[in-house]
Structures are given as structure tokens and as C-alpha cells.
C-alpha positions as a printed Julia matrix, in Angstrom:
334×3 Matrix{Float64}:
   0.03  -0.06   -0.17
   2.92   2.45    0.91
   4.26   2.17   -2.75
   0.8    2.95   -4.33
   0.66   6.31   -2.6
   3.32   8.34   -4.61
   1.99   6.7    -7.83
  -1.46   8.06   -7.06
  -0.28  11.48   -5.92
   2.04  11.71   -9.34
  -1.24  10.75  -11.41
  -3.44  13.23   -9.72
  -0.65  15.88  -10.33
  -0.5   14.93  -14.06
  -4.06  15.05  -14.27
  -4.41  18.52  -12.56
  -1.6   19.72  -14.84
  -3.26  18.41  -18.15
  -6.58  20.26  -16.74
  -4.86  23.32  -16.0
  -3.38  23.27  -19.64
  -6.69  22.78  -21.12
  -8.49  25.48  -19.33
  -5.56  27.91  -20.05
  -6.04  27.22  -23.85
  -9.74  27.68  -23.87
  -9.56  30.8   -21.89
  -6.56  31.95  -24.62
  -8.97  31.34  -27.58
 -11.2   34.13  -27.58
  -8.54  36.65  -26.4
  -6.54  35.73  -29.32
  -9.65  36.46  -31.38
 -10.03  39.73  -29.69
  -6.35  40.63  -30.46
  -6.82  40.01  -34.02
  -9.74  42.11  -34.37
  -8.31  44.96  -32.18
  -5.15  44.78  -34.59
  -7.31  45.12  -37.56
  -6.32  45.91  -40.4
  -3.01  44.06  -40.56
  -3.07  44.18  -44.36
  -4.86  45.91  -47.42
  -8.75  46.34  -47.56
 -10.31  45.74  -50.62
 -13.25  48.06  -51.69
 -15.46  46.8   -54.43
 -17.17  48.97  -56.83
 -19.93  47.2   -58.51
 -19.77  49.44  -61.53
 -17.09  50.27  -64.12
 -14.21  52.81  -64.0
 -14.8   56.34  -64.38
 -18.57  56.12  -63.36
 -19.64  58.31  -60.19
 -19.69  55.49  -57.9
 -15.96  54.67  -58.97
 -14.79  58.39  -58.34
 -16.52  58.53  -54.92
 -15.06  55.38  -53.88
 -11.41  56.39  -54.69
 -11.97  59.68  -53.05
 -13.22  57.67  -50.01
 -10.54  55.21  -49.97
  -7.55  57.32  -50.37
  -8.52  59.18  -47.26
  -9.71  56.22  -44.99
  -6.56  54.47  -45.61
  -4.73  56.92  -43.56
  -5.98  56.35  -39.94
  -6.24  52.65  -40.94
  -2.48  52.41  -41.68
  -2.9   50.18  -44.84
  -3.92  50.81  -48.4
  -7.63  50.52  -49.4
  -7.45  48.77  -53.04
 -10.44  49.77  -55.22
 -11.54  46.91  -57.43
 -14.42  47.18  -60.28
 -16.65  44.06  -60.46
 -19.46  45.51  -62.91
 -22.33  43.76  -64.46
 -26.21  43.25  -63.85
 -26.94  46.66  -62.52
 -24.36  46.32  -59.88
 -25.43  42.97  -58.58
 -22.3   40.96  -59.47
 -20.02  43.05  -57.49
 -22.5   43.3   -54.74
 -22.88  39.42  -54.32
 -19.31  39.06  -54.18
 -18.96  41.11  -51.07
 -21.91  39.41  -49.73
 -20.11  36.16  -50.01
 -16.75  37.42  -48.99
 -15.39  36.38  -45.44
 -16.88  38.62  -42.81
 -13.37  39.77  -41.61
 -13.6   43.79  -42.74
 -11.18  43.0   -45.61
 -13.77  43.43  -48.18
 -16.33  46.27  -48.4
 -18.37  47.48  -51.08
 -19.24  51.1   -52.21
 -23.07  50.31  -52.31
 -25.75  52.56  -54.39
 -29.36  53.31  -54.3
 -29.72  50.77  -57.24
 -27.7   47.83  -55.5
 -28.96  48.23  -52.15
 -32.51  49.42  -52.71
 -33.95  49.2   -56.33
 -32.44  45.87  -57.28
 -34.35  44.13  -54.44
 -37.52  44.55  -56.02
 -36.35  44.83  -59.92
 -34.53  41.56  -60.07
 -36.69  38.38  -59.5
 -33.64  36.4   -58.92
 -31.18  38.56  -56.87
 -28.71  36.45  -55.19
 -28.14  38.93  -52.22
 -30.43  40.65  -49.67
 -29.39  44.3   -49.49
 -30.2   44.34  -45.68
 -29.73  41.05  -44.31
 -26.4   40.34  -45.79
 -24.86  43.74  -45.1
 -23.82  46.07  -42.29
 -23.53  49.73  -43.31
 -20.46  51.35  -42.49
 -21.1   55.22  -43.57
 -23.7   57.06  -46.01
 -21.08  58.83  -48.03
 -23.57  61.11  -49.71
 -26.74  61.48  -51.8
 -27.68  63.48  -54.88
 -30.94  64.53  -56.17
 -31.86  64.04  -59.84
 -32.68  67.43  -62.1
 -35.77  67.12  -64.46
 -34.41  68.58  -67.68
 -35.96  69.48  -71.12
 -34.37  70.82  -74.23
 -33.09  74.44  -73.82
 -35.77  75.79  -76.38
 -38.55  73.31  -75.68
 -42.22  75.15  -75.06
 -42.38  73.22  -71.82
 -41.69  75.92  -69.45
 -42.87  74.37  -65.99
 -44.73  71.2   -64.56
 -48.06  72.53  -65.7
 -46.98  72.91  -69.25
 -45.84  69.3   -68.91
 -48.91  67.85  -67.83
 -50.91  69.57  -70.44
 -48.58  68.47  -73.23
 -48.95  64.91  -71.92
 -52.71  65.2   -72.26
 -52.68  66.08  -76.0
 -51.41  64.25  -78.91
 -48.71  63.13  -79.71
 -48.1   63.1   -75.7
 -44.82  63.43  -74.04
 -41.75  60.98  -73.72
 -39.1   60.59  -71.14
 -35.55  58.91  -71.25
 -33.6   57.35  -68.61
 -30.45  55.29  -68.4
 -32.23  52.11  -68.48
 -35.38  50.58  -66.93
 -35.43  50.44  -63.34
 -33.11  53.12  -62.76
 -33.63  55.82  -60.32
 -34.34  58.08  -63.35
 -36.8   55.86  -64.68
 -38.51  55.49  -61.4
 -38.57  59.26  -60.94
 -40.65  59.76  -64.11
 -43.01  57.0   -63.14
 -43.75  58.79  -59.78
 -44.0   62.2   -61.65
 -46.59  60.57  -63.91
 -48.46  59.11  -60.88
 -48.28  62.8   -59.01
 -49.34  64.76  -62.29
 -52.07  62.34  -63.02
 -50.96  61.96  -66.75
 -49.46  58.89  -68.95
 -45.96  59.57  -70.3
 -43.9   57.17  -72.51
 -40.78  56.08  -70.96
 -37.83  55.49  -73.45
 -34.95  53.38  -71.72
 -31.12  53.93  -72.86
 -28.16  51.86  -72.26
 -26.54  54.58  -70.56
 -27.34  58.31  -69.4
 -24.95  60.24  -72.23
 -26.95  58.86  -74.83
 -30.34  59.73  -73.18
 -28.91  63.34  -72.48
 -27.93  63.67  -76.19
 -31.45  62.88  -77.45
 -33.27  65.25  -74.82
 -30.77  68.06  -76.4
 -31.72  66.98  -79.97
 -35.37  66.8   -79.13
 -35.78  63.15  -79.78
 -37.61  62.85  -76.05
 -39.25  65.39  -74.22
 -37.32  65.18  -70.95
 -35.36  63.01  -68.37
 -34.13  63.36  -64.73
 -30.45  62.93  -64.17
 -27.68  64.09  -62.03
 -26.6   67.42  -61.74
 -23.15  66.93  -62.59
 -23.91  65.57  -65.83
 -26.67  68.15  -66.98
 -25.35  71.33  -65.39
 -22.8   71.96  -68.15
 -25.64  71.67  -70.67
 -27.9   73.89  -68.49
 -25.32  76.67  -68.5
 -24.56  76.38  -72.08
 -28.47  76.88  -72.67
 -28.91  73.32  -74.36
 -30.88  72.33  -71.39
 -33.33  73.95  -68.88
 -34.22  72.59  -65.52
 -37.98  72.42  -64.51
 -37.51  71.02  -61.24
 -35.46  68.88  -58.42
 -36.45  65.36  -57.35
 -35.32  65.78  -53.67
 -37.62  67.23  -50.79
 -35.18  70.24  -50.23
 -33.45  72.34  -53.08
 -30.12  71.05  -54.51
 -27.02  72.94  -53.5
 -25.7   72.36  -56.94
 -28.6   74.27  -58.4
 -30.54  76.38  -55.53
 -32.51  78.31  -58.06
 -34.52  75.3   -59.29
 -37.65  74.54  -57.25
 -38.5   71.09  -56.18
 -41.16  68.88  -57.61
 -42.77  68.88  -54.05
 -43.0   72.61  -54.04
 -44.63  72.78  -57.41
 -47.1   69.81  -56.76
 -47.73  70.04  -53.25
 -46.85  66.28  -52.95
 -44.36  64.28  -50.98
 -42.11  63.78  -54.14
 -38.57  62.91  -52.6
 -36.34  60.67  -54.52
 -32.66  60.91  -54.05
 -29.78  58.59  -55.4
 -27.32  57.93  -52.66
 -24.04  55.97  -52.03
 -23.19  53.97  -48.89
 -20.18  51.73  -47.76
 -21.21  48.44  -46.59
 -19.36  45.44  -45.03
 -20.65  41.78  -44.9
 -23.26  41.37  -42.07
 -21.02  39.4   -39.67
 -18.0   41.46  -39.58
 -16.46  41.66  -35.82
 -17.58  44.8   -34.24
 -14.1   45.98  -33.61
 -13.37  45.87  -37.26
 -16.56  47.69  -38.27
 -16.25  50.09  -35.55
 -12.72  50.93  -37.1
 -14.05  51.04  -40.74
 -16.95  53.51  -39.42
 -14.48  55.88  -37.49
 -12.39  55.9   -40.89
 -15.31  56.48  -43.0
 -16.39  59.34  -40.78
 -13.19  61.21  -40.52
 -12.83  60.85  -44.4
 -16.25  62.66  -44.81
 -15.2   65.2   -42.31
 -12.05  66.02  -44.31
 -12.56  69.21  -46.26
 -10.69  67.88  -49.35
 -12.98  65.16  -49.48
 -16.07  67.33  -49.15
 -14.89  69.39  -51.97
 -14.1   66.48  -54.19
 -17.76  65.07  -53.43
 -19.65  68.4   -53.86
 -17.69  68.52  -57.38
 -19.4   65.16  -58.36
 -22.71  66.52  -57.01
 -22.78  64.69  -53.95
 -24.3   66.42  -50.94
 -23.81  64.89  -47.41
 -26.86  63.54  -45.65
 -27.11  62.52  -42.18
 -29.26  59.83  -40.76
 -29.19  58.28  -37.03
 -29.97  54.65  -38.04
 -28.23  53.39  -41.23
 -29.88  50.06  -40.73
 -33.58  51.65  -40.56
 -32.53  53.99  -43.51
 -31.57  51.02  -45.6
 -34.72  49.05  -44.95
 -37.09  52.22  -45.71
 -35.2   53.03  -48.83
 -35.79  49.17  -49.89
 -39.61  49.46  -49.13
 -39.86  53.02  -50.92
 -38.46  51.85  -54.04
 -40.28  48.54  -54.22
 -43.37  50.67  -54.25
 -41.89  52.55  -57.46
 -40.82  49.54  -59.14
 -44.15  48.1   -58.86
 -45.55  51.06  -60.13
 -43.31  51.05  -63.14
 -43.86  47.39  -63.93
 -39.81  47.22  -64.47
 -38.77  43.53  -63.92
 -35.44  41.95  -64.62
 -35.56  38.17  -64.67
């Protein structure tokens, strides 16, 4: 019996040592994870632009990427993944690892309109993403040819009720310009023919030439033509007047309705991104938006900053609002 006691003590000590090592390892696991999150980023971040180079989304993304990289201490590499109205690049980010190293410059199209427009959208703009920052928004201007006999919305409604009627252009079915036209039809109580184009500049050219009567488009694209006398603005699509064209009355002012449509740009990360990484991305974006140089560059693109208290609620409300307009227009992409 005397010889058994040392062996028993040694065995108990070994078991205790193993147990202590196991507990130490278990405790260290979440701590290690926290350290990795706290040191984010440790390598470059990729910002996906779901549209082509040179687009407004691309320009805005590069402005933000350059400034956000400064506090993060690592580059933010902008990568274009265009196609399917922005759905291809946006889906890529939705399926990317939720580690904060892949983010997307979302738009009103990719994260609001597409939800109702595409019958087989492969991502959910709300459930699959965590908002980082509302970068800005821009209204659209309702423009007609510079020498058009249509001088105001009353003239427009009157012309729509007489042969041959009125047509309006857009950069494509389901775009914000198309849906703004559909809402205007509803607010004026008239019918007008929608003429979709493959891209916005072609539509602008045909408004200038008189092939179509009017269109809604971004201020930066039409203001040079307005100043040259080739186009004339009849209204602004936002609830408030645009800083880019403060002399132009809003459609809401002229119709007494709740007409309020703006295009917007928002940075998103995959939904399950760790909180510390998301907080650092949000802080970097907020710092960038506060930088005078960034503000000036965004204003040059017609982008006005828009504050919202709850980005998640904003995203949900925008999806619902634009879904109603998509149904009103009858637009659908299979």
C-alpha cells in the first residue's frame, strides 16, 4: 500500500496539470480572437465598386479609399466588378469572408432598387450587409431641351394630355431616373412614354436633340448643358433644393406632394463582420467625410452629405420606398 501512494499523487498531479493547460488554452482562444480584431487591419482592405471605372460610384469610392487608408495604416484597394446593375460586385461582397477586409461602395440601385427589380437577386441588401457610412446623396434634375415650349410642370402635364403626348428618357429600366419619371406620372395624373437607353449620356443627347421631351438625371451630368443653354431644369427630385442648383424649385414645391427621391452612396461590409473591425471602418469613413478635401471632391460630383441617425433603418426604409416605385413602373429583370 505504501508504494501505491506516490504513484497516486503523481497521477493526480499529472491530471491536474493537463486540466490546467486545457483551461488555459480554452481561455486564450477568445482572447486571441480579440487581439486579431483589435489589430485590424493588418493588411490592405479591398473596396469593391460594382460598376465600371470612371462612373460616379467609382470616382466617389476612390476619393473615400484614399482618405480612409490614412487612419487605418494600410491601403484600401479599389476593385471594379461591374455587371447586372451592380448585382455581380455586390453579391461578391455578400459572400466574402466577414472579416472587414472586403467592403463595397453600395448605391441606391444595388441596395434598394435591385431588391424589387431583379426576380432572382442572389443577395439581400439588408440581411447580408452591415452599413459603414452614408457617403452622400444627390437629387436628380428634371431637364428639357433648352428651347422647349415646356416651361414648367403645368405645361408638361398639359402636353402629356394632348397628341402626340410626352416621352421621357432614362439610363435604363429600373434606374432611379426611370422610377422618378414613373412617380411624376402618378403625381401629375398623366401618362407619358418611357424610353430607356443603355447609358445616361445617350439619353441626355437625345433630350438635347429633341428626340425625347425630358429626363431626370444627376446635376453633374446636366449642369454643363444647362449653363450652355442646351438644357433647362424644371424641377429637383429631392424634398429640399439642391446645393448644385438652388435656383431650381423642387417638384414637391410645385405639386404640393411628398415627392422626394435621391440617389445615394453607402459603404457596406458583410453582415457578420466583427464589431471592432466595423467600428474602425466606421471611424475611418467618418474622418474621411469630415475632411475638407473630401467634401470638396464629393461636391464636385454633385454629392451632398446626408446625415441619418440609424443606417439600418434607413436601408430598410429605402428598400420599401423603391419597391413601391418598381411595382408602379412594372419594371422587372428576370
